[in-house]
N, C-alpha and C positions, 0 to 999 in steps of 0.2 A: 635103471638110468635115473628115475626122478630122484631122486634122492640128492644126487650130484650137483643136479641142475638148478634145484632147491638151494642149496650152497650156493653158488654165484648168484645168485640173488640176494643171499641172507648176509655176504660178508661186508656187500658194501653196502648192504644197509644199517649195518653199525657202523660202519666209517661214517655214514649219513646223520645217524642222530649223535653222537660224538662230534662231529664237527658243525654243530648249530650254533653253539658262541663264534663259530669263525666265520659268519655268514653264508652258511649252505643253506637258504629256505627261501622257499616260495611268499607268496602274499601274505601280509599281516591281516588277521582279523581280531573281531572283538569278539573276546568271553563271557560265558554267564557268571557271575559273583563281581560284578561290577571289573571288565576288562578296560583296561586301560584305552583310550582311545589312540591306536598306532599309528606311526610317522609313516608316509609315502613307502612303497615295498622296494626291498633292496631288489638290485639285479643278481639273478641267481650265481653263480661260480661255477666254476668247472672245478670238479673235483682233485683235476692233475693241479691246479694250483694252490691248495690247501695244503700244509703239512702237518702231519698227525706227532706227536709225542709219543713214547715208549707207553704211556699210558691206555694209549687206546689200540694200541699194537697191543699191548697184553690182553685187551680184551677180547679183541677176534682172535687169538690164538686159542684165549679159553675155552670160546663157543666151538671154534673149529674142533679144538679134542675130546670136547662134550658130545659135538655130533657122531664123530667117528668112532666112541668108546662108550660111550653108555649101554649100560643094559637094555634100553628098548629103544624102537625109532625117534628122535627128535620132534618134536613139535615146534617148527622155526618161530609160526606165529606167539605159539603160548610162551615159548622162551624167550625170546625176543620183548613182544607186547605186552605182555603178564608179566614176564620174571625181569629183565634186566632192566628196562627201561623206567617202569614204576619203582623199583629196589633203588635207582642211581638218585630218582626224585626224591622218595622217602627220605631222603639224607638231608634235602634240604630245607623241607617247610611242609606243613599241612596241606598246602594247596596248589601248588606246583604239581602238573598231572600230563599224561598223555593220552592220547585220542587213537588208539586204532580204528580203522577206517569207520567201522559200522558206529562205533560211540560221537566218530567228530561229525557222520551223517544224523546222526539225532540231535547232538549239540545244533548244529546250522538248522534244523527242523524245529526246535525249540524255539532257537531264537525269534525265526522269521512268523511263528507262530501257525503255520500250516502245511499239511504233509496230503499225501494221496490214499486213500484210504476207503474205509467204509464208515469210519466216525461214530466208535465207541471206548469206553474203558474196558477194559475186562483183567481180571484178577483170581488169584490161583484159592480155590476151596477146597479141602478136603481132596486134593490132588489131581483136583477136576480144574478147568481153564471155563471160568463164568463171566458172563457180563455183567461188568455191576452197572450203566450205565451209559445208552447211544446218548451222543451229542444231540440236541434238541435243533433238528431243521436238517441230520444228517441223513445218508442214505440207509444206513441202519436204523437210523429210527422212523423213516418213513414205511419202512418197507416193511416193519411191523416186530422187531430185534426187540425182547425185554427183559428187564434188567433180573436175574436168577435164570437164563437161560444156561444150559452147559453147552459147549462149541464141541461136536463128536466132531468134525472134520472139517476142513475146510480145502475145496476144489478138489475131494475126493481123499485129501491125505489124511490121515487118523491125527488126532493130535493127543494121541497118547503117547505118553514118554516125552513130550513138548512144557517147556516149559513156557511161564504166560511171554514174555520176550520175543519168544520164538514163534507162538501163534500171533502176537501180534505183528510180525514181521511177515508173515503169509497173507495177512488179512490186509495188507496194504500189498500197493501196486501203482499202474502207473493209471491215471484217468480214463474212463470211459471202457477200463476192461471188467469182467465179471469176476464176482468172488463167489461161490457156491457153497453156503453155511449150512451144515445142517446142525441141529440145535437136539435136544434134552429139555424136554419142559414140565415142569412140574403140575401132576393134574392132567397131562395128555398121553392117550396111551402107547402112541408111537411118536418115532423121532420125527422134525419137522424140518422143511429145507425151505429156502431163502437162496435167489438170485438177486444179488444185490453189484448195481452198478458202481463201482469206484468212482471219485471225486475227489474235487479241492476239499480240502477240513479246513476250517479254519477256527484255531478256540483263540476267545476272548483272552489278555490276559488283565481286564476291566471289565468285569463283569456288569451288566445294568444296576446302576444305584437306584438310590431309591430315598424315601423321607422317611424316616422313623419317628418323627414328629415333625407337628407343623412347622415348616421353615427350615428344620434339621434333616440335611442330607448324610448317606450311607453312603462308601462308595468304598470296597476293596479291589486292594493291586496284587494280583496273584504272584508276580512275576515282572520285570522288567525287560521287554521284548522289544523287539522293535516299531511295534506299534504302540506300543503302550502308552507316551506322551499324546498321542491322535487320540486311542480312546478315552482317557481321563479327560482329554478336551470335550468328544463330541457327550460325555456322560455329565458334563458341568456346564455344555450348552442346552441338553436338554433338561435338563432340572431348573435353569433357569439363576442361574450364579449369580447374577445381579441382584436376586431379591432373595436371597439365602440369607438366614439369622443364625447359619451352624454349619460347620461338618465336621464327621468322623469321617477319619482313611484310617483305615484297617490295612497294616501292612503286618499283621499276625500270619508267622509261617511263609513269609516272604524269602525265598534264597537270595534274591537279590538278582541280577541280571548284565545289562548293558550299562555302561558308566552314561554314554549319551542322552539314553531315556530319565535315569535317574536325577541329570542335571536338569533336564529337560519337566522332569517335574517337580521338583524345590524350586525351577522361576518361576513357575506359574503362580505360584502362591506367593514368592519374595519380592521385595521394591526392588527395583533396578539397579543393574549395576552393583547389588548385594554380593560376597563369597557367597559360593554356595560349598565349595568342597577344592581341596588341592593337594597333591601328589608328587612327591621326588623320593628319588634312590638312590643307592652305590653310583649306578652310570647314566641315571636320567636327572635333568636340572627340576626346578620345581615348576610343576605345570598347576596353576589358579585354574577354576573356573566361577565364572562370573553368570548374576543374572540376565540376561540380552533383551528380555523382554519385558520382566519385573509383572504384578498382579491389577498392574493399572488403578492401583486406588481399591482394590476389593478387601478387605480387611476386615472382614468375618470370622470370627473365634472358629478355630480349630482343633478339634483334640485329636491326636494318633495315638492308633491302637500300636503296641509289639508283645513280643514276647521271645523269649530264648532263641526259638529258628527263625530274628529278623536279622538278617544277615545280610553286609554287601552295600547295596545299592539300595539297600531299605534302612543302613544304617546311616547310609551318607545322607538321606532325606529326611529322616528323624532326627538328624545330628545338626543339619542347617537349620531346618524350622526351631529346634531348641534352642541353638546360640543364638539366635536373632528374636528370639520369644514368640514369637510367630505360631506358636503352636503349644496346647499342653499334653505333655508325652503320658499315657498310661500303661500300664501291663508290667512286662519281666523286663530283666535287665534284656538285652539285645545280645544275638552268639559273640562280636566279637571279632568281624572277619573284615579285616581291614588292609589288605594285603593284594596287590596290583598284579593282577593277572595277564599277561600277552600274550594273546594267541600265536602261532609260528605253525603255522600252515605248507606241511610240504609235501613235496614229489608224489609220493605214493597213497596220496588221501589219510593222512594221516595226519595228528597237529599235535602242538607239546604246547602248553600252557606253561609260562613260566613265570614266576615273581619277578617282578622289575620294580615296586617302590611299595610306599604305605601311603595309605588314604590321612588326610588330618581333617577335623571338622574347620568353620569357619575360624574358631575361636583359636583353634593350634591345637587343639585334644584328638591323639593316636588313636585310631579308632579299635586297632589289632588286640586283641587279646593275647597275652603271653603264654608261649607253645613250649618254651624251653624247660629244662627238667621234668618234665608229664613226657608220658606215653601218647600216641596220637587217640587211642580210645578214650582217654580222660579227657584229652581236649575237647575232641567230636560231641561226646554226652555232659561236657559243661560242667565238670566236677568240682569246677572252682566257682562258688557261686556270687564270692565277691574278690573278681579280678581287675575292678578298679585301684590305678596307680596311684597313690596319695601324694605321688612327687609332682605329678602332672597335674595340675590345678589349674584351671582357667575361668574364666567370664565370661557368660551369657552380656547380651547387648544394656540390658540391664542392670547389669551388675551380679547377677547369682550365680553362687560358684558351680561349675560341675568338673567331672573326674575323666580324665583321659586312661586307654590301656586298658580297655577292658567290656568294649561298645559301650552302645548307651542306655544311661544309665537313667531311668520314667522319671517322672516329677512327681508321679503318682503311683503306687506299688499295686497291682491285682495279682493273686495269682492265685491260677486254680489247683485247688485239692487233688494230691496224688488219688490215683484210679482205686478203687476196690476191687477184688477180684470178682466180684460180681459185674462189677460195669466192665473191666478187660474181657469177660467172657460176650457179655454183649457185644460187644462191639467188635471183636474177632470173626463171631460168624453167629451170631445169640440173633440181633435186629433182621440179619440178613435173609439166615433161614426163616425167619418167623415169617417175615414180611413176603416172601417166593410162596410159602405155605399159605396167609390169609389171603391172598388175592385169587388162590382157586377157590376157593370159599365163597368168596365176596367182591364185590363189585370192585374195580378199582378208578368207579366215577365218582370219585371226594368232590365234594363243596369247595370252593373258595375261603381258605380261612379257617379252615378244617383242624380240629386237634384230636389227640387221640382221647376217647373220652373211658370211663371208668371201666364199661365194657371190653375195651380192646384189650385197656393194660391186665386185667383180668385173665385175657386169652391167652397174653403171653407168657404170665407166670402159670399156669397151667400146661403150655407146651414146651414151657421151658424143664417145668416138673416130669414132663413125660418123658423127658430128651436126657433124663439121667443129670441136672444142671444141680450142684450142690448151692444152696444156699438157707438163712434162716427168713421167716418173717420179719422179723427185724428188719436184717438188712433192705428186705424189699420195699419195704415201707420207708426206710430214710431214704433210698434212693429212688425215691418214687417221679418227684421233679423233674429230676435229670434222666431217668428212665422214658419219661414221656414226651420230652420234647427232642432227645436224639431216636427215640422211636418215630417223633412224626419226619425226621429229617430222614429216615430211609424209607418211610414209605409213602411220601412226595415224590422220591425218582422213580416210582413204579406211577405212582398216580397222576403225575404232573411231570415234571423232567428235574432233569439235576439243577439247574438254574433255580428255579419254583423252591427246590429243598432249600437252598444255599439261601435263597431271598427270608422264608421262613425261619430257616436256621439264626440268620441272625436279628432279625425281628423279638429274636425269646429269648438272646444271649445277655444274660449279666452284667458282662463286661459293656456292652453296649448300652444298656440302659444306667451302666455307671457312668461313662461318656457322658450321656447326656445332663448330666448331673454338674460333670466337673465342665459345661461349655462355658457356667459364669468364671470358672477361674482360666479359661481361656483367654476369656473377652479383656480379664484385668488384665493379663500379661502384654494383648497389646496396646490397652492406655496406657499401661506403665514404661512401655519402651518408648511411646510417643511421648512421653514429658522427658525422661530423661534425653531424648532428642533435643529438645526447646530448650532444657537446661545447660544441653554444651551447647549449641550454638548460641544462646545468651551468656555463658562465662557464668552463672550460677553454680554455686557449691549445690552437688548432687547430693540424693540421700538417699541410698541402695541399700541393702542387707542381703546377708545370704541367702541363700536355699541349701 
């Protein structure tokens, strides 16, 4: 009897899904990837009040036939959540998306930056779920779990045949509850058992900033969550923003986030009432966003770091700062994700992220990269390196030429080279495996500022050969500096914590060094736009050059 009862739920669900555009949804929320600020929630309609056309009726009848006649039992969750709905959305654009209850819950946790659990990052290594890094200050960190520990069981449930997501799910739970975690540790003769009390886990979207040179601060934004604006303000206040000589704002790898927090970040650096971004679509009027608070006269130079994975809200910030000549943009052309998704929360704890508009920078540039006449694979993996639209030509405040339709093109390119086979092998598991074994033979108490010396690098070299890794001595020598830097990053996680690892990695980053060198260019931008504004106010002819 279970299957017919399931049908009674699934068929109305199909009608519910295809009735979304008729207004049958619950409160609206905001989505990662710079969702638009949604209007007030519409009242939920009664299903009897909605008239469905023959297309919707066809869908429900097709599902009924599949359920009754398919050779094997049909999973409604798989057929609807993983099949019918995503299939429909893929015909629209690359970013409209459906969240089943599990995915929707994860999305909300990600945006809030908090959840309840033990507080550690896990990943799959050689078919096992391994601790990558306990978060500093978390229950897992305090109890003594280490990077490299292989999770054998959680609350007597074996992790055998469980994927990383499934293991992460059973590690989560209500605050105050216990998680008994059994691990296998390199060098330990037997399994080690830990009893961890779950607590609220907070992950900053803006790690603690620091000075890379006297007066020049470095701040990285990982994503744009609910607390990002506040975290940025706190960092700048702690660093003494009024006395800073420059700022490196790192948006590399930032996938975006909430629109309002992207606007808040840009607001902090722009003048009051300057336009930050606007969006409009077929059924949505143009909506501009302006700097409400402004920078209060703080005009220190800014260099923004971007790459091909900087997307959405990260592009809103970098595009606004570039259009107003407030920052020098360094790195690679950004992803080009300028579609506004409005998340429509539904009754069954699912949600639909539907594209409703396009984003435009202050100069009027379209951020979105063209996705027509190409596969979504080519689109997501950025196969179109020069995607800008030469017909979408705009000017920055000082008169520099910029282009739309292909993300944000940097003012100065910095492209990291393609990884060679040895580097790929080391990143996949080489550094991790070596570090796990290294700290069974050596103390993990390393001094601050430590970097791998030639003895450690030689030990890595020999370990790779013993493990059957194929490389030449010339290749190892050519990769020496790269190996030293990435090995330090991995070893700092075990010796200190993941935050200290990120800090030393940034301090030794060649692109950060280039950003320091580019600071005078950013300063020149600020001064040039000031002159243009004075000329405009006085009616003098403007002397500007294309960029």
